N, CA and C atoms as a LAMMPS dump frame, in Angstrom:
ITEM: TIMESTEP
0
ITEM: NUMBER OF ATOMS
297
ITEM: BOX BOUNDS ff ff ff
-5.0000000000000000e+02 5.0000000000000000e+02
-5.0000000000000000e+02 5.0000000000000000e+02
-5.0000000000000000e+02 5.0000000000000000e+02
ITEM: ATOMS id mol type element x y z
1 1 1 N 303.605 325.876 461.307
2 1 2 C 304.066 326.96 461.936
3 1 3 C 303.84 327.086 463.341
4 2 1 N 304.688 327.721 464.021
5 2 2 C 304.664 327.667 465.52
6 2 3 C 303.668 328.85 465.95
7 3 1 N 302.622 328.549 466.682
8 3 2 C 301.818 329.544 467.417
9 3 3 C 302.322 330.103 468.747
10 4 1 N 302.599 331.248 468.797
11 4 2 C 303.442 331.688 470.041
12 4 3 C 302.572 332.806 470.672
13 5 1 N 302.465 332.631 471.953
14 5 2 C 301.839 333.529 472.829
15 5 3 C 302.646 334.547 473.404
16 6 1 N 302.412 335.868 473.385
17 6 2 C 303.238 336.861 473.895
18 6 3 C 302.785 337.197 475.214
19 7 1 N 303.582 337.183 476.04
20 7 2 C 303.267 337.414 477.54
21 7 3 C 304.11 338.527 477.988
22 8 1 N 303.552 339.61 478.604
23 8 2 C 304.359 340.733 479.076
24 8 3 C 303.316 341.575 479.846
25 9 1 N 303.94 342.762 480.423
26 9 2 C 303.296 343.666 481.186
27 9 3 C 302.179 344.343 480.491
28 10 1 N 301.018 344.587 481.092
29 10 2 C 299.933 345.188 480.51
30 10 3 C 299.602 346.494 481.369
31 11 1 N 299.761 346.248 482.677
32 11 2 C 299.239 347.411 483.693
33 11 3 C 300.461 348.548 483.561
34 12 1 N 299.997 349.729 484.112
35 12 2 C 300.84 350.879 483.947
36 12 3 C 300.406 351.639 482.953
37 13 1 N 301.318 351.879 481.901
38 13 2 C 301.106 352.611 480.752
39 13 3 C 300.434 351.663 479.747
40 14 1 N 299.218 351.557 479.791
41 14 2 C 298.592 350.224 479.003
42 14 3 C 298.889 350.653 477.497
43 15 1 N 298.751 351.811 476.996
44 15 2 C 298.87 352.08 475.586
45 15 3 C 300.261 351.739 475.155
46 16 1 N 301.271 352.026 475.894
47 16 2 C 302.776 351.748 475.601
48 16 3 C 302.923 350.313 475.619
49 17 1 N 302.361 349.614 476.663
50 17 2 C 302.548 348.146 476.778
51 17 3 C 302.011 347.522 475.624
52 18 1 N 300.713 347.823 475.226
53 18 2 C 300.178 347.151 474.025
54 18 3 C 301.125 347.427 472.864
55 19 1 N 301.396 348.632 472.638
56 19 2 C 302.364 349.035 471.657
57 19 3 C 303.646 347.979 471.589
58 20 1 N 304.278 347.981 472.66
59 20 2 C 305.389 346.96 472.787
60 20 3 C 305.13 345.61 472.458
61 21 1 N 303.885 345.034 472.867
62 21 2 C 303.566 343.661 472.552
63 21 3 C 303.32 343.59 471.029
64 22 1 N 302.626 344.577 470.33
65 22 2 C 302.416 344.475 468.96
66 22 3 C 303.816 344.6 468.115
67 23 1 N 304.702 345.36 468.79
68 23 2 C 306.115 345.298 468.027
69 23 3 C 306.607 343.89 468.077
70 24 1 N 306.584 343.417 469.29
71 24 2 C 307.159 342.029 469.565
72 24 3 C 306.484 340.975 468.556
73 25 1 N 305.199 341.18 468.52
74 25 2 C 304.383 340.319 467.515
75 25 3 C 304.861 340.432 466.1
76 26 1 N 305.191 341.651 465.77
77 26 2 C 305.71 342.021 464.369
78 26 3 C 307.205 341.223 464.109
79 27 1 N 307.996 341.36 465.173
80 27 2 C 309.283 340.62 465.099
81 27 3 C 308.986 339.151 465
82 28 1 N 308.218 338.667 465.736
83 28 2 C 307.994 337.226 465.76
84 28 3 C 307.491 336.835 464.442
85 29 1 N 306.526 337.541 463.892
86 29 2 C 305.878 337.122 462.577
87 29 3 C 306.996 337.14 461.53
88 30 1 N 307.87 338.128 461.519
89 30 2 C 308.928 338.157 460.642
90 30 3 C 309.865 336.765 460.672
91 31 1 N 310.082 336.466 461.866
92 31 2 C 310.855 335.151 462.093
93 31 3 C 310.046 333.765 461.712
94 32 1 N 308.776 333.875 461.277
95 32 2 C 308.099 332.753 460.962
96 32 3 C 307.122 332.248 461.804
97 33 1 N 307.002 332.833 463.035
98 33 2 C 306.126 332.536 464.083
99 33 3 C 304.641 333.03 463.657
100 34 1 N 303.636 332.444 464.304
101 34 2 C 302.378 333.051 464.166
102 34 3 C 302.069 333.538 465.707
103 35 1 N 302.048 334.924 465.966
104 35 2 C 301.987 335.462 467.154
105 35 3 C 300.491 335.604 467.489
106 36 1 N 300.322 335.367 468.868
107 36 2 C 298.932 335.728 469.519
108 36 3 C 299.296 336.845 470.521
109 37 1 N 298.65 337.888 470.446
110 37 2 C 298.909 339.195 471.254
111 37 3 C 297.716 339.268 472.291
112 38 1 N 297.666 338.799 473.398
113 38 2 C 296.712 339.048 474.313
114 38 3 C 296.296 340.492 474.728
115 39 1 N 297.403 341.202 474.585
116 39 2 C 297.269 342.763 474.822
117 39 3 C 296.183 343.418 473.863
118 40 1 N 295.922 342.868 472.811
119 40 2 C 295.02 343.44 472.075
120 40 3 C 293.459 343.318 472.465
121 41 1 N 293.271 342.618 473.594
122 41 2 C 292.058 342.473 474.127
123 41 3 C 291.781 343.833 474.768
124 42 1 N 292.848 344.772 474.925
125 42 2 C 292.603 346.101 475.507
126 42 3 C 291.345 346.766 474.939
127 43 1 N 291.229 346.691 473.458
128 43 2 C 290.15 347.373 472.94
129 43 3 C 288.81 346.745 473.342
130 44 1 N 288.815 345.49 473.385
131 44 2 C 287.527 344.736 473.859
132 44 3 C 287.213 345.151 475.212
133 45 1 N 288.226 345.289 476.288
134 45 2 C 287.945 345.785 477.461
135 45 3 C 287.513 347.267 477.593
136 46 1 N 287.886 348.097 476.773
137 46 2 C 287.484 349.658 476.532
138 46 3 C 286.127 349.588 476.216
139 47 1 N 285.512 348.594 475.408
140 47 2 C 284.253 348.611 475.016
141 47 3 C 283.341 348.053 475.819
142 48 1 N 283.809 346.809 476.454
143 48 2 C 282.976 345.99 477.197
144 48 3 C 283.884 345.397 478.327
145 49 1 N 284.086 346.167 479.473
146 49 2 C 284.963 345.84 480.461
147 49 3 C 284.558 344.433 481.208
148 50 1 N 285.613 343.586 481.583
149 50 2 C 285.367 342.44 482.348
150 50 3 C 286.327 342.402 483.394
151 51 1 N 286.271 341.605 484.442
152 51 2 C 287.112 341.552 485.668
153 51 3 C 288.463 340.938 485.148
154 52 1 N 289.442 341.091 486.002
155 52 2 C 290.784 340.501 485.773
156 52 3 C 290.72 339.014 485.545
157 53 1 N 289.979 338.255 486.34
158 53 2 C 290.012 336.845 486.156
159 53 3 C 289.434 336.369 484.802
160 54 1 N 288.473 337.083 484.383
161 54 2 C 287.84 336.832 483.088
162 54 3 C 288.99 336.897 482.019
163 55 1 N 289.733 337.814 482.08
164 55 2 C 290.932 337.983 481.078
165 55 3 C 291.916 336.911 481.212
166 56 1 N 292.34 336.527 482.443
167 56 2 C 293.235 335.461 482.822
168 56 3 C 292.604 334.095 482.275
169 57 1 N 291.499 333.987 482.411
170 57 2 C 290.958 332.605 482.041
171 57 3 C 290.881 332.54 480.536
172 58 1 N 290.48 333.789 479.826
173 58 2 C 290.585 333.635 478.279
174 58 3 C 291.984 333.307 477.803
175 59 1 N 292.895 334.196 478.475
176 59 2 C 294.394 333.971 477.996
177 59 3 C 295.026 332.678 478.183
178 60 1 N 294.712 332.129 479.423
179 60 2 C 295.199 330.556 479.58
180 60 3 C 294.444 329.544 478.676
181 61 1 N 293.317 329.743 478.424
182 61 2 C 292.613 328.975 477.565
183 61 3 C 293.254 329.029 476.047
184 62 1 N 293.555 330.099 475.566
185 62 2 C 294.255 330.444 474.427
186 62 3 C 295.635 329.751 474.458
187 63 1 N 296.457 330.055 475.564
188 63 2 C 297.784 329.726 475.712
189 63 3 C 297.871 328.218 475.75
190 64 1 N 296.873 327.46 476.167
191 64 2 C 296.703 326.064 476.076
192 64 3 C 296.845 325.48 474.796
193 65 1 N 296.389 326.26 473.715
194 65 2 C 296.456 325.784 472.5
195 65 3 C 297.598 326.193 471.611
196 66 1 N 298.683 327.012 472.341
197 66 2 C 299.79 327.535 471.708
198 66 3 C 300.938 326.5 471.618
199 67 1 N 302.045 326.785 470.927
200 67 2 C 303.119 325.816 470.906
201 67 3 C 304.239 326.312 471.748
202 68 1 N 304.226 327.735 472.153
203 68 2 C 305.36 328.231 472.632
204 68 3 C 304.845 329.685 473.467
205 69 1 N 305.581 330.123 474.306
206 69 2 C 305.32 331.472 474.937
207 69 3 C 306.541 332.292 474.87
208 70 1 N 306.336 333.501 474.468
209 70 2 C 307.482 334.526 474.389
210 70 3 C 307.224 335.476 475.514
211 71 1 N 308.335 335.476 476.382
212 71 2 C 308.291 336.356 477.553
213 71 3 C 309.159 337.765 477.192
214 72 1 N 308.339 338.666 477.162
215 72 2 C 308.741 340.014 476.874
216 72 3 C 309.494 340.576 477.938
217 73 1 N 310.44 341.502 477.679
218 73 2 C 311.345 342.196 478.671
219 73 3 C 310.416 342.733 479.654
220 74 1 N 310.705 342.628 480.849
221 74 2 C 310.002 343.173 482.034
222 74 3 C 308.874 342.285 482.53
223 75 1 N 308.641 341.125 481.914
224 75 2 C 307.694 340.342 482.412
225 75 3 C 307.654 339.973 483.861
226 76 1 N 308.637 339.982 484.585
227 76 2 C 308.697 339.67 485.952
228 76 3 C 308.009 340.762 486.73
229 77 1 N 307.694 341.882 486.158
230 77 2 C 306.947 342.905 486.728
231 77 3 C 305.393 342.677 486.637
232 78 1 N 304.936 341.605 485.966
233 78 2 C 303.641 341.411 485.604
234 78 3 C 303.199 340.13 486.416
235 79 1 N 302.183 340.268 487.342
236 79 2 C 301.677 339.114 487.98
237 79 3 C 300.885 338.309 486.997
238 80 1 N 300.249 338.855 485.945
239 80 2 C 299.532 338.015 484.868
240 80 3 C 300.466 337.265 484.062
241 81 1 N 301.753 337.932 483.618
242 81 2 C 302.604 337.342 482.751
243 81 3 C 303.357 336.107 483.493
244 82 1 N 303.614 336.245 484.726
245 82 2 C 304.188 335.209 485.682
246 82 3 C 303.089 334.059 485.762
247 83 1 N 301.88 334.194 485.909
248 83 2 C 300.844 333.296 485.913
249 83 3 C 300.936 332.474 484.619
250 84 1 N 300.906 333.329 483.693
251 84 2 C 301.032 332.734 482.172
252 84 3 C 302.251 331.816 482.121
253 85 1 N 303.418 332.206 482.396
254 85 2 C 304.635 331.534 482.327
255 85 3 C 304.618 330.13 483.314
256 86 1 N 304.046 330.274 484.542
257 86 2 C 303.911 329.162 485.135
258 86 3 C 302.948 328.096 484.644
259 87 1 N 301.776 328.484 484.029
260 87 2 C 301.006 327.663 483.361
261 87 3 C 301.663 327.069 482.065
262 88 1 N 302.445 327.828 481.271
263 88 2 C 303.055 327.197 480.029
264 88 3 C 303.855 326.171 480.531
265 89 1 N 304.651 326.405 481.584
266 89 2 C 305.804 325.45 482.013
267 89 3 C 305.214 324.172 482.414
268 90 1 N 303.903 324.266 483.186
269 90 2 C 303.146 323.21 483.668
270 90 3 C 302.663 322.24 482.67
271 91 1 N 302.521 322.788 481.288
272 91 2 C 301.96 321.989 480.321
273 91 3 C 303.01 321.701 479.224
274 92 1 N 304.244 321.888 479.554
275 92 2 C 305.393 321.834 478.691
276 92 3 C 305.568 322.483 477.543
277 93 1 N 305.267 323.933 477.385
278 93 2 C 305.375 324.527 476.334
279 93 3 C 306.824 325.178 476.263
280 94 1 N 307.192 325.373 475.121
281 94 2 C 308.539 325.871 474.978
282 94 3 C 308.663 327.334 475.406
283 95 1 N 309.499 327.737 476.214
284 95 2 C 309.518 329.224 476.577
285 95 3 C 310.685 330.011 475.898
286 96 1 N 310.209 331.145 475.353
287 96 2 C 311.321 331.856 474.547
288 96 3 C 311.581 333.187 475.301
289 97 1 N 312.641 333.544 475.466
290 97 2 C 312.959 334.748 476.223
291 97 3 C 313.617 335.86 475.42
292 98 1 N 313.866 335.588 474.376
293 98 2 C 314.568 336.579 473.398
294 98 3 C 314.257 336.282 471.892
295 99 1 N 314.138 337.392 471.203
296 99 2 C 313.894 337.12 469.73
297 99 3 C 315.254 337.154 469.004
């Protein structure tokens, strides 16, 4: 099975952006992928906040172990998602733009 990292906007309306990421994860799961949704660290951050660079470091470490990255609609508005995309491309991961 293909482990796929979901990259997309988190800042702004965080609750709505987390919801969108979860919905994308559900669609990818239905297609046979194993989705990883980094947006779910939102709850961790609410309980025990960490700085932005810590979250990016964790995300990239997990992304490195994935087979592909899925870029959610609006990813260009997210500095973090663009950083994840650059990293994924640099290590040769498959990039998926639409489900």
